[in-house]
TORFIRO-442327 format. One line per 5 residues: number of its first residue (from 0); their letters; for each residue x, y, z of C-alpha. Coordinates in steps of 0.05 Angstrom, whole numbers, always signed. Layout:
<atoms>
NUM) A) X,Y,Z ~ ... .
</atoms>
This chain:
<atoms>
0) XXXXX) +5241,+3152,+114 ~ +5189,+3190,+70 ~ +5131,+3225,+90 ~ +5095,+3204,+22 ~ +5112,+3153,-41 .
5) XXXXX) +5077,+3161,-98 ~ +5086,+3102,-140 ~ +5080,+3073,-210 ~ +5056,+3139,-243 ~ +5069,+3178,-316 .
10) XXXXX) +5112,+3231,-282 ~ +5106,+3298,-321 ~ +5173,+3326,-316 ~ +5188,+3399,-332 ~ +5227,+3372,-396 .
15) XXXXX) +5200,+3295,-408 ~ +5154,+3241,-380 ~ +5182,+3188,-332 ~ +5148,+3115,-311 ~ +5165,+3119,-238 .
20) XXXXX) +5156,+3140,-171 ~ +5156,+3218,-132 ~ +5178,+3214,-59 ~ +5156,+3270,-9 ~ +5195,+3294,+57 .
25) XXXXX) +5172,+3357,+100 ~ +5131,+3381,+39 ~ +5185,+3376,-17 ~ +5198,+3337,-63 ~ +5259,+3303,-49 .
30) XXXXX) +5270,+3232,-96 ~ +5249,+3224,-166 ~ +5265,+3154,-193 ~ +5242,+3099,-242 ~ +5239,+3064,-172 .
35) XXXXX) +5234,+3087,-101 ~ +5249,+3022,-45 ~ +5246,+3066,+18 ~ +5193,+3063,+58 ~ +5145,+3119,+70 .
40) XXXXX) +5093,+3141,+124 ~ +5038,+3139,+67 ~ +5038,+3108,+3 ~ +5001,+3118,-60 ~ +4999,+3073,-119 .
45) XXXXX) +4984,+3121,-183 ~ +4968,+3059,-220 ~ +5001,+3085,-286 ~ +4957,+3144,-284 ~ +4992,+3217,-300 .
50) XXXXX) +5024,+3253,-249 ~ +5020,+3328,-254 ~ +5050,+3381,-211 ~ +4989,+3423,-186 ~ +4965,+3481,-238 .
55) XXXXX) +4992,+3554,-223 ~ +4926,+3602,-232 ~ +4956,+3668,-235 ~ +4897,+3697,-257 ~ +4840,+3684,-207 .
60) XXXXX) +4786,+3729,-175 ~ +4752,+3714,-108 ~ +4705,+3762,-89 ~ +4717,+3763,-12 ~ +4719,+3814,+27 .
65) XXXXX) +4657,+3858,-10 ~ +4625,+3813,-55 ~ +4633,+3745,-20 ~ +4563,+3723,-53 ~ +4602,+3726,-112 .
70) XXXXX) +4664,+3679,-94 ~ +4696,+3664,-22 ~ +4765,+3636,-2 ~ +4730,+3582,+25 ~ +4691,+3550,-34 .
75) XXXXX) +4735,+3585,-94 ~ +4799,+3541,-68 ~ +4758,+3489,-52 ~ +4741,+3486,-124 ~ +4814,+3499,-143 .
80) XXXXX) +4839,+3434,-102 ~ +4785,+3389,-136 ~ +4810,+3414,-202 ~ +4885,+3403,-195 ~ +4900,+3485,-179 .
85) XXXXX) +4951,+3482,-110 ~ +4972,+3558,-123 ~ +4945,+3620,-155 ~ +4954,+3697,-159 ~ +4890,+3737,-130 .
90) XXXXX) +4864,+3801,-176 ~ +4859,+3856,-138 ~ +4783,+3872,-168 ~ +4716,+3843,-157 ~ +4728,+3858,-77 .
95) XXXXX) +4708,+3923,-51 ~ +4753,+3953,-29 ~ +4792,+3938,-85 ~ +4869,+3920,-67 ~ +4906,+3984,-84 .
100) XXXXX) +4931,+4003,-26 ~ +4964,+3980,+46 ~ +4905,+3979,+87 ~ +4864,+3948,+37 ~ +4916,+3899,+23 .
105) XXXXX) +4918,+3876,+99 ~ +4840,+3868,+95 ~ +4851,+3827,+44 ~ +4903,+3782,+75 ~ +4857,+3778,+142 .
110) XXXXX) +4794,+3757,+96 ~ +4849,+3700,+70 ~ +4868,+3676,+133 ~ +4849,+3605,+149 ~ +4803,+3605,+91 .
115) XXXXX) +4849,+3571,+31 ~ +4852,+3504,+15 ~ +4909,+3517,-31 ~ +4971,+3572,-31 ~ +4968,+3641,-55 .
120) XXXXX) +4992,+3713,-61 ~ +4964,+3772,-78 ~ +4958,+3824,-135 ~ +4959,+3911,-121 ~ +4920,+3947,-170 .
125) XXXXX) +4942,+4005,-214 ~ +4882,+4050,-214 ~ +4883,+4126,-226 ~ +4884,+4150,-150 ~ +4937,+4101,-122 .
130) XXXXX) +4996,+4123,-167 ~ +5033,+4147,-100 ~ +5018,+4077,-61 ~ +5050,+4039,-117 ~ +5114,+4030,-75 .
135) XXXXX) +5094,+4021,-14 ~ +5045,+3959,-41 ~ +5118,+3930,-75 ~ +5152,+3939,-10 ~ +5092,+3895,+28 .
140) XXXXX) +5097,+3843,-19 ~ +5047,+3829,-69 ~ +5059,+3783,-129 ~ +5044,+3838,-187 ~ +5003,+3890,-203 .
145) XXXXX) +4949,+3893,-251 ~ +4912,+3946,-295 ~ +4857,+3960,-340 ~ +4856,+4001,-408 ~ +4785,+3977,-422 .
150) XXXXX) +4724,+4000,-380 ~ +4715,+3971,-315 ~ +4685,+3983,-246 ~ +4609,+3998,-219 ~ +4632,+4074,-191 .
155) XXXXX) +4621,+4044,-126 ~ +4661,+4071,-63 ~ +4728,+4024,-66 ~ +4715,+3987,-129 ~ +4767,+3977,-184 .
160) XXXXX) +4777,+4034,-239 ~ +4807,+4035,-308 ~ +4870,+4085,-322 ~ +4874,+4128,-380 ~ +4942,+4127,-415 .
165) XXXXX) +4973,+4180,-380 ~ +4964,+4149,-317 ~ +4982,+4082,-346 ~ +5055,+4113,-364 ~ +5062,+4148,-298 .
170) XXXXX) +5050,+4081,-262 ~ +5097,+4038,-304 ~ +5153,+4085,-289 ~ +5144,+4069,-217 ~ +5142,+4000,-229 .
175) XXXXX) +5204,+3995,-273 ~ +5241,+4032,-210 ~ +5206,+3970,-167 ~ +5222,+3918,-213 ~ +5149,+3898,-207 .
180) XXXXX) +5109,+3855,-265 ~ +5057,+3898,-293 ~ +4993,+3855,-322 ~ +4942,+3892,-366 ~ +4868,+3878,-392 .
185) XXXXX) +4884,+3905,-465 ~ +4819,+3927,-502 ~ +4806,+3999,-523 ~ +4760,+4033,-485 ~ +4732,+4080,-531 .
190) XXXXX) +4717,+4040,-591 ~ +4683,+3987,-547 ~ +4646,+4029,-506 ~ +4620,+4058,-568 ~ +4604,+3997,-610 .
195) XXXXX) +4575,+3970,-545 ~ +4515,+4025,-538 ~ +4508,+4022,-614 ~ +4494,+3947,-613 ~ +4446,+3965,-551 .
200) XXXXX) +4406,+4019,-580 ~ +4403,+3980,-650 ~ +4356,+3924,-602 ~ +4417,+3870,-606 ~ +4426,+3818,-541 .
205) XXXXX) +4457,+3762,-558 ~ +4525,+3731,-539 ~ +4546,+3730,-608 ~ +4523,+3802,-621 ~ +4565,+3826,-560 .
210) XXXXX) +4624,+3798,-583 ~ +4615,+3833,-649 ~ +4618,+3891,-607 ~ +4685,+3872,-582 ~ +4727,+3865,-653 .
215) XXXXX) +4797,+3826,-656 ~ +4826,+3897,-675 ~ +4801,+3935,-611 ~ +4841,+3879,-576 ~ +4905,+3877,-618 .
220) XXXXX) +4909,+3959,-616 ~ +4908,+3964,-538 ~ +4961,+3909,-536 ~ +5004,+3936,-583 ~ +4993,+4008,-545 .
225) XXXXX) +5009,+3984,-473 ~ +5070,+3938,-496 ~ +5099,+4007,-534 ~ +5093,+4047,-462 ~ +5124,+3992,-430 .
230) XXXXX) +5178,+3996,-475 ~ +5188,+4069,-465 ~ +5188,+4056,-394 ~ +5230,+3990,-377 ~ +5166,+3963,-349 .
235) XXXXX) +5160,+3889,-340 ~ +5092,+3873,-379 ~ +5048,+3812,-383 ~ +4981,+3818,-428 ~ +4921,+3785,-393 .
240) XXXXX) +4884,+3729,-429 ~ +4903,+3734,-507 ~ +4839,+3720,-535 ~ +4867,+3713,-611 ~ +4936,+3701,-650 .
245) XXXXX) +4940,+3768,-669 ~ +4952,+3790,-597 ~ +5003,+3741,-587 ~ +5045,+3757,-649 ~ +5044,+3828,-623 .
250) XXXXX) +5076,+3808,-549 ~ +5120,+3765,-597 ~ +5147,+3818,-634 ~ +5150,+3866,-570 ~ +5200,+3811,-544 .
255) XXXXX) +5239,+3806,-604 ~ +5258,+3886,-599 ~ +5277,+3861,-528 ~ +5224,+3881,-487 ~ +5205,+3843,-414 .
260) XXXXX) +5139,+3817,-444 ~ +5099,+3759,-427 ~ +5025,+3735,-441 ~ +4974,+3695,-426 ~ +4915,+3659,-450 .
265) XXXXX) +4856,+3621,-413 ~ +4818,+3553,-423 ~ +4756,+3587,-450 ~ +4792,+3615,-521 ~ +4809,+3537,-524 .
270) XXXXX) +4747,+3511,-503 ~ +4690,+3549,-529 ~ +4678,+3591,-600 ~ +4635,+3644,-621 ~ +4593,+3601,-658 .
275) XXXXX) +4577,+3554,-593 ~ +4557,+3619,-545 ~ +4484,+3638,-562 ~ +4468,+3563,-545 ~ +4504,+3573,-475 .
280) XXXXX) +4480,+3638,-461 ~ +4512,+3699,-414 ~ +4548,+3641,-375 ~ +4600,+3649,-440 ~ +4604,+3721,-433 .
285) XXXXX) +4671,+3750,-415 ~ +4722,+3805,-440 ~ +4763,+3805,-479 ~ +4708,+3754,-515 ~ +4713,+3690,-542 .
290) XXXXX) +4727,+3687,-612 ~ +4708,+3635,-676 ~ +4731,+3575,-693 ~ +4787,+3592,-745 ~ +4813,+3635,-688 .
295) XXXXX) +4811,+3585,-639 ~ +4844,+3540,-690 ~ +4901,+3585,-691 ~ +4907,+3593,-615 ~ +4907,+3511,-617 .
300) XXXXX) +4971,+3506,-660 ~ +5003,+3563,-617 ~ +4996,+3520,-556 ~ +5013,+3452,-583 ~ +5082,+3488,-615 .
305) XXXXX) +5102,+3515,-542 ~ +5088,+3590,-561 ~ +5031,+3600,-518 ~ +5063,+3581,-446 ~ +5014,+3609,-390 .
310) XXXXX) +4953,+3595,-385 ~ +4904,+3625,-329 ~ +4834,+3606,-317 ~ +4805,+3678,-302 ~ +4753,+3651,-260 .
315) XXXXX) +4708,+3706,-252 ~ +4643,+3684,-222 ~ +4590,+3723,-195 ~ +4512,+3701,-176 ~ +4460,+3674,-215 .
320) XXXXX) +4423,+3741,-225 ~ +4473,+3768,-256 ~ +4479,+3723,-310 ~ +4394,+3718,-315 ~ +4390,+3784,-369 .
325) XXXXX) +4362,+3755,-436 ~ +4403,+3821,-467 ~ +4480,+3792,-459 ~ +4502,+3876,-456 ~ +4470,+3870,-391 .
330) XXXXX) +4490,+3809,-356 ~ +4553,+3809,-320 ~ +4616,+3793,-363 ~ +4667,+3734,-336 ~ +4676,+3663,-336 .
335) XXXXX) +4668,+3609,-270 ~ +4720,+3553,-294 ~ +4774,+3539,-244 ~ +4755,+3467,-226 ~ +4757,+3445,-305 .
340) XXXXX) +4823,+3477,-323 ~ +4863,+3427,-312 ~ +4822,+3364,-333 ~ +4784,+3399,-397 ~ +4849,+3425,-415 .
345) XXXXX) +4882,+3358,-418 ~ +4822,+3320,-449 ~ +4820,+3379,-503 ~ +4896,+3380,-513 ~ +4931,+3319,-503 .
350) XXXXX) +4881,+3271,-513 ~ +4842,+3294,-565 ~ +4904,+3332,-601 ~ +4966,+3301,-582 ~ +4995,+3354,-554 .
355) XXXXX) +5047,+3335,-499 ~ +5036,+3331,-426 ~ +5100,+3361,-415 ~ +5079,+3420,-458 ~ +5011,+3431,-432 .
360) XXXXX) +5039,+3430,-360 ~ +5089,+3482,-377 ~ +5035,+3531,-388 ~ +4991,+3509,-337 ~ +5048,+3508,-277 .
365) XXXXX) +5112,+3511,-293 ~ +5125,+3576,-334 ~ +5068,+3606,-290 ~ +5104,+3599,-230 ~ +5166,+3623,-261 .
370) XXXXX) +5141,+3689,-294 ~ +5104,+3703,-223 ~ +5164,+3691,-174 ~ +5128,+3631,-148 ~ +5194,+3602,-130 .
375) XXXXX) +5172,+3541,-94 ~ +5120,+3522,-145 ~ +5102,+3502,-214 ~ +5144,+3442,-228 ~ +5155,+3363,-208 .
380) XXXXX) +5231,+3380,-192 ~ +5267,+3370,-126 ~ +5272,+3415,-70 ~ +5197,+3446,-101 ~ +5142,+3439,-62 .
385) XXXXX) +5097,+3376,-73 ~ +5047,+3405,-106 ~ +5019,+3343,-138 ~ +4958,+3320,-179 ~ +4944,+3246,-203 .
390) XXXXX) +4901,+3247,-270 ~ +4858,+3183,-296 ~ +4864,+3186,-372 ~ +4815,+3136,-376 ~ +4752,+3162,-324 .
395) XXXXX) +4700,+3200,-370 ~ +4653,+3242,-344 ~ +4597,+3295,-350 ~ +4612,+3376,-318 ~ +4543,+3378,-282 .
400) XXXXX) +4529,+3441,-238 ~ +4509,+3400,-173 ~ +4586,+3382,-170 ~ +4616,+3448,-175 ~ +4641,+3469,-111 .
405) XXXXX) +4638,+3544,-128 ~ +4592,+3586,-78 ~ +4553,+3599,-146 ~ +4542,+3537,-189 ~ +4549,+3567,-260 .
410) XXXXX) +4591,+3544,-306 ~ +4597,+3559,-382 ~ +4621,+3480,-387 ~ +4561,+3452,-355 ~ +4546,+3392,-403 .
415) XXXXX) +4612,+3378,-422 ~ +4640,+3310,-427 ~ +4704,+3304,-403 ~ +4750,+3244,-417 ~ +4793,+3246,-359 .
420) XXXXX) +4794,+3259,-286 ~ +4827,+3292,-221 ~ +4830,+3236,-164 ~ +4872,+3272,-119 ~ +4910,+3328,-102 .
425) XXXXX) +4965,+3341,-52 ~ +4990,+3412,-26 ~ +5059,+3405,+4 ~ +5050,+3329,+8 ~ +4986,+3329,+38 .
430) XXXXX) +4931,+3309,+9 ~ +4869,+3360,+5 ~ +4826,+3323,-40 ~ +4807,+3252,-68 ~ +4754,+3238,-120 .
435) XXXXX) +4727,+3185,-64 ~ +4729,+3235,-2 ~ +4723,+3298,-32 ~ +4762,+3359,+5 ~ +4794,+3333,+61 .
440) XXXXX) +4809,+3364,+127 ~ +4822,+3445,+151 ~ +4839,+3490,+98 ~ +4925,+3483,+95 ~ +4936,+3537,+42 .
445) XXXXX) +4983,+3594,+60 ~ +5015,+3647,+27 ~ +5069,+3626,-20 ~ +5139,+3649,-29 ~ +5158,+3695,-72 .
450) XXXXX) +5216,+3719,-120 ~ +5179,+3770,-165 ~ +5227,+3832,-184 ~ +5270,+3833,-242 ~ +5333,+3811,-227 .
</atoms>
């Protein structure tokens, strides 16, 4: 007897769609077929709705400990579960202390224990003062490493800090030895800092002014520089949150040279454009910034063609006061969005643009799991964790602040009409969210199993 049987679903498998049933035993996907006649402890009729693999979000910021008032595990992972995300890799920054050594990693693990509604693993940071700690973090089992070549950090004790090119080079040499993946935030620090200072001195305040202070070439230059250093060191490299096709093309060129490189983009680069931002305000400020509609269209073309094969939310929340300044240059730069990564992208990609659900879920689930080594995650396949989402393609709704589960109910997508809706989320076969009942039961998330070293 199976533990769970989901019947009559439009199953989005790694390489095809199948109208059929999926069965779960001991937390794993045990059978996939046109029709499964065996009995189960629990049967859910999908009613010909889409049955998706849970999103694997490889770019997530939880601010606990140290800035738990921004976002904590309890609230952030509830939002993920409601939004169809069933596992994530947590960035090492926005917390204090940042996750940059064994002590801070242990603090992070203790903070996460018993609070996660979905499965998780942690990044380690690469900062100027921890170059001798990287091997220990690798041996302790972090999921990947993160570095900034753009300016970051508040200067507070324990906060994150960007690296120089030399520090990046030294860190990459070490990570080439350990086989770990390094994720880098790529913007030219010197140019963007000076352009930002110049814009503020000239009295510019709008979000579109902020975008103009971080032009595309400053992102692309940094991407190319980071890729070249990775090529020289042999470090496995992943470029975070590519906002434009020029950055994507730089990674593709490096791949063609044999560099072990990958990249991601984010929902906000597909769902928003520069032309929208001043009306939305600082809730839509992020870095790299959101590009214009012409660049957005190019990104859609790359996604439709399967070229963009990793999408992470870059959920980066804060308290309302940090988004309240009328001067965009003074507001916190981050977008809260994980609750709508799946449904808003499904609506925009599948329903509005006829992109294959297989292509979309490869980018939201399968390829992120593959690249980051979450070997039990990311696909409706036999033996994988039964992380399953049911999505109704015919249920439209409006995103409103009162329905957000974030600690701070802020979203750049407030007021968006979404033409589909998640009705169920299962984590390892356990029903953790339904639209009717909300979050169900105690947190069941646990550390995900990893195989994330180079082979």
